[in-house]
C-alpha positions in Angstrom: 96.4 141.3 93.5 99.0 140.0 90.8 98.0 139.7 87.1 98.7 136.0 87.5 96.2 135.9 90.0 93.6 137.8 88.0 94.3 135.3 85.1 93.5 132.2 87.3 90.3 133.8 88.3 89.6 134.3 84.8 89.7 131.0 84.0 87.2 130.1 86.5 84.9 132.4 84.3 86.0 130.7 81.3 84.8 127.2 82.9 81.4 128.9 83.6 81.3 130.1 80.2 82.2 126.6 79.0 78.7 124.8 80.7 76.7 127.6 80.1 77.5 127.9 76.0 76.4 124.3 75.6 73.2 124.9 77.3 72.1 128.2 75.1 73.7 127.1 72.0 74.1 123.4 71.5 71.1 122.3 73.4 68.9 124.9 71.9 69.9 123.8 68.4 69.3 120.1 69.2 65.6 121.0 70.8 64.7 123.3 67.5 66.3 121.1 64.5 66.8 117.4 66.0 63.6 117.7 67.9 61.6 119.8 65.7 60.3 121.8 68.9 59.2 125.2 68.6 62.0 127.9 69.2 59.8 129.5 72.0 60.7 126.2 74.2 64.2 126.6 74.4 63.7 130.4 74.5 61.5 130.2 77.6 64.0 127.7 79.0 67.0 129.8 79.0 64.8 132.8 80.0 63.9 130.8 83.3 67.9 130.3 84.1 67.8 133.7 83.7 64.8 134.9 85.9 65.9 132.6 89.2 69.1 134.6 89.3 66.9 137.8 90.3 66.6 136.2 93.7 69.6 133.7 93.9 72.2 136.2 92.8 71.9 138.9 95.5 71.2 135.8 98.0 74.1 133.5 97.4 76.6 136.7 97.0 75.6 137.5 100.5 76.0 134.1 101.7 79.8 134.2 100.7 80.0 137.5 102.3 78.9 136.0 105.5 81.2 132.7 105.0 84.9 132.5 106.2 85.9 132.0 102.4 84.3 132.4 99.0 86.5 129.4 97.5 83.8 126.7 98.7 81.0 128.7 97.4 82.8 128.8 94.0 83.6 125.4 93.7 80.1 124.3 95.0 78.5 126.5 92.5 80.4 125.0 89.7 79.6 121.6 90.7 75.9 122.7 91.1 76.3 124.1 87.3 77.6 120.9 86.1 74.9 119.3 87.5 72.4 121.1 86.2 74.0 121.1 82.7 74.2 117.3 82.6 70.3 117.6 83.8 69.3 119.6 81.0 71.2 117.0 78.3 69.5 114.1 80.1 66.2 116.1 79.8 66.6 116.8 76.1 67.3 113.3 75.5 64.0 112.4 77.2 62.1 114.8 75.0 62.8 112.6 72.0 60.4 110.1 73.6 58.4 112.2 76.0 58.2 115.8 75.1 56.1 116.9 77.8 57.8 115.2 80.6 61.3 116.1 79.2 60.3 120.0 79.0 59.3 119.7 82.5 62.2 118.0 83.8 64.5 120.6 81.6 62.7 123.6 83.2 63.9 122.1 86.7 67.6 121.7 85.3 67.6 125.2 83.9 66.7 126.5 87.7 69.6 124.3 89.0 71.8 125.9 86.1 70.9 129.6 87.2 71.5 128.5 90.8 75.0 127.3 89.8 75.9 130.2 87.6 74.8 132.4 90.8 76.6 130.6 93.0 79.9 130.4 91.1 79.9 133.7 89.5 79.0 136.3 92.1 81.5 135.1 94.8 84.0 134.8 92.0 83.7 138.8 90.8 83.6 139.5 94.4 86.9 138.2 95.1 88.4 140.0 92.0 86.5 143.4 93.3 87.8 143.3 96.8 91.5 142.4 95.9 92.2 143.8 92.6 93.9 147.6 92.8 92.2 150.5 91.2 94.7 150.7 88.4 94.0 146.9 87.7 90.3 146.8 87.4 89.8 147.6 83.8 92.2 145.2 82.6 90.7 142.6 85.3 87.6 143.1 83.5 88.9 142.7 80.2 91.0 139.5 81.3 88.0 138.2 82.8 85.4 138.7 80.2 87.8 137.7 77.3 88.5 134.4 79.1 84.8 133.8 79.3 84.5 134.4 75.6 87.5 132.0 75.3 85.5 129.2 77.2 82.8 129.8 74.6 84.9 129.4 71.6 87.2 126.6 72.6 83.7 124.4 73.9 81.7 125.1 70.7 84.6 124.5 68.5 85.6 121.2 70.5 82.0 119.7 71.1 80.8 120.6 67.3 83.6 118.4 66.2 82.9 115.6 68.6 79.0 115.9 68.3 79.2 114.4 64.6 77.6 111.9 64.1 74.8 113.0 66.3 73.7 111.0 69.0 71.9 111.6 72.4 74.5 109.6 74.1 77.3 111.2 72.7 75.7 114.4 73.7 75.4 113.1 77.3 79.2 111.9 77.3 80.2 115.5 76.0 78.3 117.5 78.5 79.3 115.2 81.4 82.8 115.6 80.3 82.7 119.3 80.2 81.3 119.5 83.5 83.6 117.5 85.3 86.4 119.4 83.3 85.3 122.5 84.7 85.0 121.6 88.2 88.6 120.1 88.2 90.1 123.0 86.2 88.3 125.2 88.8 89.6 123.5 91.8 93.1 123.4 90.7 93.1 127.2 89.7 91.7 128.2 93.2 94.1 125.9 95.1 95.5 127.7 97.7 94.6 131.3 96.1 92.2 132.9 98.4 94.7 132.6 101.4 97.4 134.1 99.4 95.2 137.1 98.8 94.9 138.0 102.3 92.1 138.8 104.7 89.0 140.6 103.5 86.5 142.8 105.6 83.6 140.8 107.3 80.1 142.5 107.0 78.9 144.0 110.1 76.2 141.5 111.9 72.7 142.9 112.0 71.7 142.9 115.8 68.5 140.6 116.6 68.4 139.5 112.8 68.4 135.5 111.8 69.8 134.5 108.8 67.0 135.6 106.6 66.1 138.6 108.1 69.6 139.6 107.9 69.8 139.2 104.0 66.4 141.2 103.6 68.1 144.0 105.6 71.3 144.0 104.1 70.0 144.1 100.6 67.5 146.9 101.9 70.4 149.0 103.2 72.5 148.4 99.8 69.3 149.2 97.6 69.0 152.3 99.6 72.3 153.6 98.6 71.6 156.2 95.7 74.7 155.3 93.6 74.2 151.5 93.9 70.5 151.9 93.1 71.3 154.2 90.0 74.2 152.0 88.9 71.8 148.9 89.2 69.1 150.7 86.9 71.9 151.7 84.4 73.0 148.1 84.4 69.6 146.8 83.6 68.7 149.5 80.8 72.1 149.2 79.1 71.9 145.4 79.1 68.4 145.2 77.8 69.8 147.9 74.8 72.6 145.4 74.4 70.9 142.2 74.5 68.1 142.7 72.3 70.1 142.8 69.2 71.3 139.1 69.8 68.4 137.4 67.8 67.4 140.3 64.8 70.7 141.6 63.7 71.5 138.6 61.4 68.2 138.6 60.1 68.3 142.2 59.1 71.8 141.6 57.4 69.6 139.1 55.1 66.6 141.3 54.5 67.8 144.6 54.0 71.1 143.7 52.2 70.5 140.2 50.8 73.1 138.5 52.7 73.3 134.7 52.8 73.2 132.8 56.3 77.5 132.2 55.8 77.5 135.9 55.3 75.9 137.1 58.4 77.5 134.4 60.5 80.8 136.2 59.3 79.2 139.1 60.2 78.5 138.0 63.5 82.1 137.1 63.8 83.2 140.6 62.9 80.9 142.1 65.4 82.3 139.8 68.1 86.0 140.7 66.8 84.9 144.3 67.2 83.8 143.5 71.0 87.1 141.7 71.6 89.0 144.8 70.3 87.0 147.3 72.1 87.5 145.5 75.3 91.4 145.5 74.6 91.7 149.0 73.8 89.5 150.1 76.9 91.6 148.0 79.2 95.0 149.5 77.8 94.0 153.1 77.7 91.3 153.2 80.4 93.9 152.1 82.9 95.6 155.4 82.4 93.2 158.1 80.6 90.0 159.3 81.9 87.6 157.6 84.3 85.7 154.4 84.4 82.4 156.0 84.3 83.5 158.1 81.2 84.4 155.1 79.6 81.2 153.3 80.2 79.1 156.5 79.4 81.3 157.0 76.2 80.8 153.1 75.0 76.8 153.6 76.0 76.8 157.0 73.6 79.0 155.3 70.8 76.5 152.3 70.7 73.4 154.6 70.7 75.1 156.2 67.5 75.6 152.8 65.7 72.1 151.8 66.4 70.8 155.0 64.6 73.3 154.2 61.9 71.7 150.8 61.6 68.2 152.4 61.1 69.4 154.5 58.1 71.9 151.8 56.5 69.3 150.5 54.1 69.4 153.8 52.8 73.1 153.9 52.2 72.5 150.7 49.8 76.1 149.6 50.6 76.8 146.0 52.2 80.4 147.3 52.9 78.8 150.5 55.2 76.9 147.9 56.6 79.7 145.8 57.4 81.7 148.8 59.2 78.6 149.8 61.0 78.3 146.5 62.6 81.8 146.1 63.4 81.9 149.5 65.2 78.8 148.7 67.1 80.8 145.9 68.4 83.5 148.1 69.2 81.3 150.3 71.4 79.7 147.5 73.0 83.2 146.4 74.2 84.2 149.7 75.4 81.0 150.0 77.4 81.5 146.5 78.8 84.6 147.1 80.0 83.7 150.6 81.4 80.6 149.1 83.1 82.5 145.9 84.6 85.3 148.2 85.8 83.0 150.6 87.6 81.0 147.6 89.0 84.2 146.5 90.5 85.0 149.8 91.8 81.8 150.7 93.6 81.7 147.2 95.1 85.8 147.1 96.1 85.8 150.7 97.4 82.9 150.1 99.5 84.7 148.4 102.0 81.7 147.3 104.2 82.4 143.4 103.6 79.0 143.2 101.2 80.9 142.6 98.0 78.8 139.5 97.1 75.5 141.3 97.8 76.3 144.2 95.7 77.5 142.3 93.0 74.5 140.1 93.1 72.4 142.8 93.1 74.1 144.0 89.9 74.2 140.8 88.3 70.3 140.2 89.1 69.8 143.2 87.0 72.2 142.2 84.4 70.6 138.5 84.0 66.9 139.8 84.0 67.6 142.6 81.4 69.6 140.1 79.1 66.9 137.3 79.4 64.2 140.3 78.6 66.0 141.6 75.7 66.7 138.6 74.0 63.0 137.8 74.0 61.8 141.5 73.5 64.1 142.1 70.6 62.0 139.5 68.3 58.8 140.0 69.8 59.5 143.9 69.2 60.3 143.2 65.7 57.1 140.9 65.0 54.7 143.4 66.5 56.5 146.7 65.0 56.4 145.1 61.5 52.6 144.2 61.8 51.9 148.1 62.5 54.3 149.5 60.4 53.6 147.4 57.3 57.2 146.6 56.6 59.7 144.2 57.7 62.6 146.7 57.6 60.4 149.4 59.3 60.0 146.6 62.1 63.7 146.4 62.6 64.2 150.0 62.2 61.9 150.6 65.0 63.7 148.0 67.4 67.1 149.6 66.8 65.8 153.0 67.4 64.3 151.9 70.7 68.0 150.3 71.7 69.6 153.6 70.3 67.2 155.4 72.8 68.2 152.9 75.8 71.7 153.4 75.3 71.4 157.3 75.2 69.8 157.0 78.6 72.1 154.4 79.8 75.3 157.0 78.7 73.7 159.6 81.4 73.1 156.9 84.3 76.4 155.5 83.8 78.0 158.9 84.0 76.0 159.9 87.0 76.2 156.6 88.6 79.8 154.7 88.0 82.6 155.1 89.9 85.0 158.1 88.8 88.2 155.9 89.8 91.2 155.7 87.5 94.9 154.8 87.9 95.9 158.3 87.7 94.0 159.4 90.7 95.9 156.8 92.8 99.0 157.6 91.7 98.4 161.2 92.1 97.2 160.9 95.5 100.3 158.6 96.6 102.3 161.5 95.0 100.4 164.2 96.9 100.9 162.2 100.2 104.6 161.9 99.6 105.0 165.6 98.8 102.9 166.5 102.1 105.5 164.3 104.3 108.6 165.9 102.7 107.1 169.4 103.1 106.1 169.0 106.6 
Protein backbone atom coordinates (compact mmCIF):
# COMPACT_ATOMS: atom_id res chain seq x y z
CA UNK A 1 0.00 0.00 0.00
CA UNK A 2 1.48 3.35 -1.01
CA UNK A 3 1.28 6.45 1.16
CA UNK A 4 -0.79 8.14 -1.54
CA UNK A 5 -3.35 5.34 -1.30
CA UNK A 6 -3.45 5.77 2.48
CA UNK A 7 -4.03 9.52 2.05
CA UNK A 8 -6.85 8.78 -0.41
CA UNK A 9 -8.55 6.55 2.16
CA UNK A 10 -7.91 9.20 4.80
CA UNK A 11 -9.84 11.69 2.66
CA UNK A 12 -12.85 9.40 2.94
CA UNK A 13 -12.52 9.57 6.72
CA UNK A 14 -12.44 13.37 6.37
CA UNK A 15 -15.75 13.20 4.45
CA UNK A 16 -17.29 11.13 7.25
CA UNK A 17 -16.08 13.68 9.78
CA UNK A 18 -17.45 16.57 7.71
CA UNK A 19 -21.00 15.22 7.83
CA UNK A 20 -20.87 14.06 11.46
CA UNK A 21 -19.51 17.35 12.84
CA UNK A 22 -22.52 19.20 11.42
CA UNK A 23 -24.75 16.92 13.46
CA UNK A 24 -22.81 17.03 16.72
CA UNK A 25 -21.86 20.71 16.65
CA UNK A 26 -24.04 22.88 14.41
CA UNK A 27 -27.34 21.04 14.92
CA UNK A 28 -26.65 20.86 18.65
CA UNK A 29 -26.21 24.64 18.79
CA UNK A 30 -29.36 25.31 16.73
CA UNK A 31 -31.51 23.12 18.98
CA UNK A 32 -30.20 24.72 22.18
CA UNK A 33 -29.87 28.37 21.09
CA UNK A 34 -32.24 29.09 18.19
CA UNK A 35 -34.96 26.66 19.34
CA UNK A 36 -34.34 27.07 23.10
CA UNK A 37 -34.63 23.32 23.72
CA UNK A 38 -33.04 21.69 26.79
CA UNK A 39 -29.47 20.55 26.16
CA UNK A 40 -30.63 17.06 27.10
CA UNK A 41 -32.48 16.76 23.75
CA UNK A 42 -29.44 17.00 21.42
CA UNK A 43 -27.41 15.07 24.00
CA UNK A 44 -29.76 12.10 23.86
CA UNK A 45 -30.03 12.29 20.06
CA UNK A 46 -26.25 12.21 19.64
CA UNK A 47 -26.06 9.35 22.16
CA UNK A 48 -28.63 7.47 20.06
CA UNK A 49 -26.42 7.59 16.98
CA UNK A 50 -23.60 6.10 19.08
CA UNK A 51 -25.89 3.45 20.62
CA UNK A 52 -27.02 1.93 17.32
CA UNK A 53 -23.38 1.39 16.39
CA UNK A 54 -23.12 -1.24 19.14
CA UNK A 55 -24.87 -3.68 16.78
CA UNK A 56 -24.41 -2.10 13.36
CA UNK A 57 -20.62 -1.75 13.35
CA UNK A 58 -19.94 -5.49 13.84
CA UNK A 59 -22.89 -6.48 11.64
CA UNK A 60 -22.00 -4.26 8.70
CA UNK A 61 -18.30 -4.96 9.12
CA UNK A 62 -19.08 -8.66 8.83
CA UNK A 63 -21.20 -7.94 5.76
CA UNK A 64 -18.29 -6.22 4.04
CA UNK A 65 -16.03 -9.18 4.96
CA UNK A 66 -18.28 -11.64 3.13
CA UNK A 67 -18.89 -9.35 0.14
CA UNK A 68 -16.67 -9.35 -2.91
CA UNK A 69 -15.52 -5.77 -2.36
CA UNK A 70 -15.63 -3.15 0.38
CA UNK A 71 -15.93 -0.10 -1.90
CA UNK A 72 -19.72 -0.39 -2.49
CA UNK A 73 -20.24 -0.63 1.28
CA UNK A 74 -18.22 2.55 1.88
CA UNK A 75 -19.97 4.54 -0.86
CA UNK A 76 -23.37 3.20 0.20
CA UNK A 77 -22.57 4.05 3.81
CA UNK A 78 -21.59 7.59 2.82
CA UNK A 79 -24.88 8.00 0.95
CA UNK A 80 -26.75 6.72 4.02
CA UNK A 81 -24.76 9.09 6.22
CA UNK A 82 -25.60 12.07 3.99
CA UNK A 83 -29.28 11.08 3.93
CA UNK A 84 -29.30 10.83 7.72
CA UNK A 85 -27.66 14.25 7.99
CA UNK A 86 -30.26 15.83 5.71
CA UNK A 87 -32.97 14.09 7.71
CA UNK A 88 -31.59 15.63 10.91
CA UNK A 89 -31.57 19.10 9.34
CA UNK A 90 -35.17 18.69 8.15
CA UNK A 91 -36.19 17.45 11.59
CA UNK A 92 -34.56 20.43 13.29
CA UNK A 93 -36.50 22.76 10.99
CA UNK A 94 -39.68 20.86 11.87
CA UNK A 95 -38.97 21.36 15.58
CA UNK A 96 -39.53 25.08 15.13
CA UNK A 97 -43.23 24.48 14.43
CA UNK A 98 -43.86 21.05 15.97
CA UNK A 99 -41.25 20.17 18.62
CA UNK A 100 -42.56 16.69 19.51
CA UNK A 101 -42.90 15.53 15.89
CA UNK A 102 -39.55 17.11 15.02
CA UNK A 103 -37.76 15.33 17.86
CA UNK A 104 -39.36 12.01 16.87
CA UNK A 105 -38.21 12.46 13.26
CA UNK A 106 -34.75 13.50 14.47
CA UNK A 107 -34.47 10.29 16.49
CA UNK A 108 -35.11 8.26 13.33
CA UNK A 109 -32.64 10.41 11.38
CA UNK A 110 -29.92 9.92 14.01
CA UNK A 111 -30.43 6.13 13.75
CA UNK A 112 -29.86 6.43 9.99
CA UNK A 113 -26.81 8.58 10.73
CA UNK A 114 -25.37 5.86 13.00
CA UNK A 115 -26.00 3.28 10.28
CA UNK A 116 -24.13 5.42 7.76
CA UNK A 117 -21.14 5.90 10.05
CA UNK A 118 -21.02 2.14 10.65
CA UNK A 119 -21.36 1.17 6.98
CA UNK A 120 -18.80 3.68 5.71
CA UNK A 121 -16.27 3.80 8.54
CA UNK A 122 -15.86 0.13 9.45
CA UNK A 123 -15.08 -1.24 5.93
CA UNK A 124 -12.81 1.77 5.36
CA UNK A 125 -10.63 0.97 8.37
CA UNK A 126 -10.72 -2.71 7.45
CA UNK A 127 -9.32 -1.88 4.02
CA UNK A 128 -6.46 0.09 5.57
CA UNK A 129 -5.73 -2.60 8.17
CA UNK A 130 -5.60 -5.39 5.59
CA UNK A 131 -3.25 -3.66 3.16
CA UNK A 132 -1.02 -1.33 5.21
CA UNK A 133 2.45 -2.70 5.97
CA UNK A 134 3.48 -3.01 9.63
CA UNK A 135 5.85 -0.06 9.25
CA UNK A 136 2.96 2.08 7.94
CA UNK A 137 0.38 1.44 10.65
CA UNK A 138 1.29 4.28 13.01
CA UNK A 139 1.53 6.69 10.09
CA UNK A 140 -1.71 5.41 8.57
CA UNK A 141 -3.51 5.91 11.87
CA UNK A 142 -2.17 9.45 12.17
CA UNK A 143 -3.02 10.38 8.57
CA UNK A 144 -6.54 8.99 8.85
CA UNK A 145 -7.39 10.75 12.09
CA UNK A 146 -5.63 14.01 11.24
CA UNK A 147 -7.57 14.21 7.98
CA UNK A 148 -10.78 13.53 9.92
CA UNK A 149 -9.94 16.50 12.16
CA UNK A 150 -9.23 18.55 9.02
CA UNK A 151 -12.72 17.59 7.85
CA UNK A 152 -14.08 18.92 11.14
CA UNK A 153 -12.19 22.19 10.81
CA UNK A 154 -12.96 22.88 7.15
CA UNK A 155 -16.65 22.08 7.53
CA UNK A 156 -17.22 24.11 10.68
CA UNK A 157 -15.26 27.09 9.33
CA UNK A 158 -17.06 27.06 5.97
CA UNK A 159 -20.57 26.41 7.23
CA UNK A 160 -20.07 28.88 10.06
CA UNK A 161 -19.52 31.69 7.58
CA UNK A 162 -22.32 30.57 5.26
CA UNK A 163 -24.95 30.15 7.98
CA UNK A 164 -25.11 33.88 8.79
CA UNK A 165 -27.73 35.25 8.71
CA UNK A 166 -29.32 32.08 10.07
CA UNK A 167 -32.34 30.51 8.45
CA UNK A 168 -33.66 26.96 8.27
CA UNK A 169 -33.69 27.06 4.45
CA UNK A 170 -30.02 28.01 4.51
CA UNK A 171 -29.32 25.19 7.01
CA UNK A 172 -30.97 22.62 4.74
CA UNK A 173 -29.08 23.81 1.66
CA UNK A 174 -25.72 23.73 3.44
CA UNK A 175 -26.36 20.27 4.91
CA UNK A 176 -27.39 18.90 1.51
CA UNK A 177 -24.33 20.46 -0.13
CA UNK A 178 -21.97 18.93 2.44
CA UNK A 179 -23.60 15.52 1.99
CA UNK A 180 -23.45 15.59 -1.82
CA UNK A 181 -19.84 16.80 -1.72
CA UNK A 182 -18.94 13.95 0.65
CA UNK A 183 -20.56 11.34 -1.64
CA UNK A 184 -18.90 12.69 -4.80
CA UNK A 185 -15.46 13.07 -3.20
CA UNK A 186 -15.69 9.58 -1.69
CA UNK A 187 -16.64 8.05 -5.04
CA UNK A 188 -13.80 9.83 -6.85
CA UNK A 189 -11.29 8.94 -4.13
CA UNK A 190 -12.18 5.24 -4.20
CA UNK A 191 -12.31 4.98 -8.02
CA UNK A 192 -10.24 1.92 -9.01
CA UNK A 193 -8.43 2.01 -5.66
CA UNK A 194 -9.51 -1.33 -4.20
CA UNK A 195 -8.53 -3.45 -7.27
CA UNK A 196 -5.10 -1.80 -7.22
CA UNK A 197 -4.56 -2.96 -3.64
CA UNK A 198 -4.79 -6.61 -4.68
CA UNK A 199 -6.89 -9.51 -3.42
CA UNK A 200 -7.82 -9.99 0.21
CA UNK A 201 -8.47 -13.10 2.26
CA UNK A 202 -12.11 -14.16 2.35
CA UNK A 203 -13.50 -15.56 5.63
CA UNK A 204 -14.10 -19.29 5.83
CA UNK A 205 -17.85 -20.03 5.51
CA UNK A 206 -19.49 -21.56 8.56
CA UNK A 207 -21.01 -24.90 7.60
CA UNK A 208 -24.79 -25.15 7.87
CA UNK A 209 -25.24 -21.52 8.94
CA UNK A 210 -27.53 -19.03 7.23
CA UNK A 211 -26.56 -15.38 6.89
CA UNK A 212 -27.83 -14.31 10.32
CA UNK A 213 -26.45 -17.34 12.15
CA UNK A 214 -23.11 -16.97 10.38
CA UNK A 215 -22.73 -13.45 11.78
CA UNK A 216 -23.57 -14.57 15.31
CA UNK A 217 -21.14 -17.46 15.18
CA UNK A 218 -18.38 -15.33 13.66
CA UNK A 219 -18.91 -12.64 16.31
CA UNK A 220 -18.72 -15.27 19.06
CA UNK A 221 -15.47 -16.62 17.66
CA UNK A 222 -13.88 -13.15 17.63
CA UNK A 223 -15.12 -12.34 21.15
CA UNK A 224 -13.80 -15.68 22.43
CA UNK A 225 -10.27 -14.71 21.37
CA UNK A 226 -8.60 -13.51 24.62
CA UNK A 227 -6.50 -10.83 22.89
CA UNK A 228 -9.42 -9.40 20.90
CA UNK A 229 -11.70 -9.40 23.95
CA UNK A 230 -9.09 -7.72 26.15
CA UNK A 231 -8.40 -5.12 23.47
CA UNK A 232 -12.13 -4.36 23.12
CA UNK A 233 -12.32 -3.85 26.90
CA UNK A 234 -9.24 -1.60 26.71
CA UNK A 235 -10.88 0.50 23.98
CA UNK A 236 -14.05 0.84 26.04
CA UNK A 237 -12.30 1.85 29.27
CA UNK A 238 -9.87 4.24 27.55
CA UNK A 239 -12.54 5.96 25.46
CA UNK A 240 -14.77 6.30 28.53
CA UNK A 241 -11.93 8.14 30.26
CA UNK A 242 -11.09 10.19 27.15
CA UNK A 243 -14.62 11.37 26.31
CA UNK A 244 -15.72 12.29 29.83
CA UNK A 245 -13.56 15.43 29.66
CA UNK A 246 -15.33 16.82 26.57
CA UNK A 247 -18.06 18.81 28.30
CA UNK A 248 -16.36 19.64 31.60
CA UNK A 249 -12.82 20.86 30.93
CA UNK A 250 -13.78 24.33 29.69
CA UNK A 251 -16.31 24.98 32.51
CA UNK A 252 -13.63 23.87 34.98
CA UNK A 253 -11.27 26.50 33.58
CA UNK A 254 -13.92 29.16 34.12
CA UNK A 255 -14.80 28.09 37.66
CA UNK A 256 -11.32 27.29 38.94
CA UNK A 257 -9.34 30.06 37.25
CA UNK A 258 -11.94 32.66 36.23
CA UNK A 259 -11.22 32.28 32.52
CA UNK A 260 -13.63 33.96 30.12
CA UNK A 261 -15.58 32.09 27.42
CA UNK A 262 -13.07 33.25 24.81
CA UNK A 263 -10.13 32.15 26.93
CA UNK A 264 -11.58 28.67 27.53
CA UNK A 265 -12.27 28.35 23.78
CA UNK A 266 -8.60 29.13 23.14
CA UNK A 267 -7.78 26.56 25.82
CA UNK A 268 -9.70 23.93 23.85
CA UNK A 269 -7.71 24.90 20.76
CA UNK A 270 -4.50 24.49 22.73
CA UNK A 271 -5.58 21.02 23.82
CA UNK A 272 -6.44 20.00 20.25
CA UNK A 273 -3.06 21.34 19.14
CA UNK A 274 -1.46 19.04 21.70
CA UNK A 275 -3.47 16.11 20.37
CA UNK A 276 -2.28 16.76 16.81
CA UNK A 277 1.34 17.12 17.94
CA UNK A 278 1.11 13.88 19.92
CA UNK A 279 -0.31 12.08 16.89
CA UNK A 280 2.39 13.37 14.56
CA UNK A 281 5.25 12.61 16.96
CA UNK A 282 3.96 9.10 17.63
CA UNK A 283 3.54 8.44 13.92
CA UNK A 284 7.11 9.54 13.21
CA UNK A 285 8.88 8.01 16.21
CA UNK A 286 6.56 5.06 16.86
CA UNK A 287 7.31 3.52 13.47
CA UNK A 288 10.99 3.28 14.44
CA UNK A 289 11.18 3.04 18.22
CA UNK A 290 9.27 0.82 20.60
CA UNK A 291 6.07 -1.10 19.90
CA UNK A 292 2.54 0.06 19.28
CA UNK A 293 1.31 -1.40 22.56
CA UNK A 294 4.03 0.43 24.49
CA UNK A 295 3.03 3.73 22.87
CA UNK A 296 -0.65 3.06 23.62
CA UNK A 297 0.16 2.20 27.23
CA UNK A 298 2.50 5.20 27.58
CA UNK A 299 -0.15 7.55 26.24
CA UNK A 300 -2.69 6.18 28.73
CA UNK A 301 -0.24 6.44 31.64
CA UNK A 302 0.69 10.02 30.71
CA UNK A 303 -3.00 10.93 30.38
CA UNK A 304 -3.62 9.49 33.86
CA UNK A 305 -0.80 11.65 35.24
CA UNK A 306 -2.26 14.77 33.59
CA UNK A 307 -5.67 14.14 35.15
CA UNK A 308 -3.99 13.93 38.54
CA UNK A 309 -2.32 17.24 37.69
CA UNK A 310 -5.74 18.71 36.87
CA UNK A 311 -7.02 17.62 40.28
CA UNK A 312 -4.26 19.56 42.07
CA UNK A 313 -4.11 22.48 39.59
CA UNK A 314 -6.38 24.84 41.61
CA UNK A 315 -3.92 24.60 44.49
CA UNK A 316 -1.16 25.83 42.17
CA UNK A 317 -3.13 29.06 41.58
CA UNK A 318 -1.40 29.51 38.23
CA UNK A 319 -3.28 29.96 34.98
CA UNK A 320 -0.09 29.33 32.99
CA UNK A 321 0.51 26.03 34.80
CA UNK A 322 -3.10 25.05 34.06
CA UNK A 323 -2.62 25.82 30.37
CA UNK A 324 0.55 23.70 30.29
CA UNK A 325 -1.31 20.81 31.94
CA UNK A 326 -4.13 21.02 29.37
CA UNK A 327 -1.64 21.08 26.49
CA UNK A 328 0.22 18.07 27.90
CA UNK A 329 -3.10 16.28 28.39
CA UNK A 330 -3.81 16.79 24.69
CA UNK A 331 -0.31 15.59 23.80
CA UNK A 332 -0.79 12.46 25.93
CA UNK A 333 -4.19 11.81 24.36
CA UNK A 334 -2.64 12.06 20.90
CA UNK A 335 0.04 9.51 21.79
CA UNK A 336 -2.62 7.17 23.20
CA UNK A 337 -4.83 7.58 20.13
CA UNK A 338 -2.18 6.64 17.57
CA UNK A 339 -0.83 3.79 19.69
CA UNK A 340 -4.34 2.41 20.12
CA UNK A 341 -5.46 2.85 16.49
CA UNK A 342 -2.18 1.43 15.19
CA UNK A 343 -2.51 -1.55 17.53
CA UNK A 344 -6.09 -2.04 16.37
CA UNK A 345 -4.89 -2.13 12.76
CA UNK A 346 -2.14 -4.58 13.68
CA UNK A 347 -4.48 -6.94 15.54
CA UNK A 348 -6.85 -6.83 12.59
CA UNK A 349 -4.32 -7.00 9.77
CA UNK A 350 -2.26 -9.78 11.36
CA UNK A 351 -5.24 -12.10 11.95
CA UNK A 352 -5.33 -13.21 8.27
CA UNK A 353 -8.74 -14.86 8.66
CA UNK A 354 -10.78 -12.52 6.46
CA UNK A 355 -12.68 -11.00 9.40
CA UNK A 356 -11.09 -7.56 9.44
CA UNK A 357 -14.45 -5.80 9.15
CA UNK A 358 -15.99 -7.81 11.97
CA UNK A 359 -13.01 -7.26 14.29
CA UNK A 360 -12.96 -3.55 13.63
CA UNK A 361 -16.72 -3.53 14.08
CA UNK A 362 -16.35 -5.02 17.56
CA UNK A 363 -13.64 -2.51 18.48
CA UNK A 364 -15.61 0.35 16.89
CA UNK A 365 -18.74 -0.62 18.78
CA UNK A 366 -16.81 -0.51 22.07
CA UNK A 367 -15.43 2.92 21.14
CA UNK A 368 -18.80 4.37 20.07
CA UNK A 369 -20.72 3.21 23.13
CA UNK A 370 -17.93 4.35 25.50
CA UNK A 371 -17.77 7.76 23.84
CA UNK A 372 -21.51 8.29 24.12
CA UNK A 373 -21.52 7.18 27.76
CA UNK A 374 -18.45 9.23 28.62
CA UNK A 375 -19.85 12.49 27.26
CA UNK A 376 -23.08 11.96 29.21
CA UNK A 377 -21.55 10.66 32.43
CA UNK A 378 -18.89 13.38 32.61
CA UNK A 379 -21.46 16.13 33.10
CA UNK A 380 -23.72 14.01 35.31
CA UNK A 381 -20.75 12.95 37.45
CA UNK A 382 -19.74 16.57 38.08
CA UNK A 383 -23.27 17.49 39.17
CA UNK A 384 -23.62 14.49 41.49
CA UNK A 385 -20.13 14.84 42.99
CA UNK A 386 -20.71 18.56 43.52
CA UNK A 387 -23.84 17.85 45.59
CA UNK A 388 -22.19 15.04 47.56
CA UNK A 389 -18.91 16.86 48.23
CA UNK A 390 -20.43 20.32 48.65
CA UNK A 391 -18.13 22.17 46.28
CA UNK A 392 -18.00 22.70 42.49
CA UNK A 393 -14.21 22.33 42.43
CA UNK A 394 -14.40 19.08 44.39
CA UNK A 395 -17.03 17.84 41.94
CA UNK A 396 -14.73 18.43 38.96
CA UNK A 397 -11.75 17.02 40.87
CA UNK A 398 -13.67 13.83 41.63
CA UNK A 399 -14.50 13.24 37.95
CA UNK A 400 -10.93 14.03 36.87
CA UNK A 401 -9.67 11.54 39.48
CA UNK A 402 -11.98 8.83 38.11
CA UNK A 403 -10.77 9.58 34.56
CA UNK A 404 -7.18 9.29 35.74
CA UNK A 405 -7.91 5.93 37.36
CA UNK A 406 -9.61 4.68 34.18
CA UNK A 407 -6.61 5.72 32.10
CA UNK A 408 -4.27 3.94 34.54
CA UNK A 409 -6.29 0.74 34.12
CA UNK A 410 -6.24 1.31 30.35
CA UNK A 411 -2.44 1.48 30.37
CA UNK A 412 -2.27 -2.01 31.87
CA UNK A 413 -4.90 -3.37 29.47
CA UNK A 414 -3.14 -1.80 26.49
CA UNK A 415 0.19 -3.38 27.34
CA UNK A 416 -1.34 -6.84 27.71
CA UNK A 417 -3.69 -6.72 24.74
CA UNK A 418 -2.28 -4.58 21.96
CA UNK A 419 0.04 -5.77 19.22
CA UNK A 420 3.78 -5.76 19.76
CA UNK A 421 4.22 -5.03 16.05
CA UNK A 422 6.77 -2.41 14.98
CA UNK A 423 8.69 -1.61 11.88
CA UNK A 424 11.99 -2.65 13.41
CA UNK A 425 10.68 -6.17 14.01
CA UNK A 426 9.88 -6.53 10.33
CA UNK A 427 13.29 -5.23 9.30
CA UNK A 428 15.10 -7.56 11.67
CA UNK A 429 12.99 -10.53 10.60
CA UNK A 430 13.82 -9.94 6.94
CA UNK A 431 17.48 -9.47 7.82
CA UNK A 432 17.53 -12.73 9.76
CA UNK A 433 15.89 -14.53 6.83
CA UNK A 434 18.50 -13.17 4.43
CA UNK A 435 21.34 -14.15 6.77
CA UNK A 436 19.92 -17.66 7.04
CA UNK A 437 19.80 -18.00 3.26
CA UNK A 438 23.38 -16.74 2.86
CA UNK A 439 24.73 -18.94 5.67
CA UNK A 440 23.03 -22.03 4.34
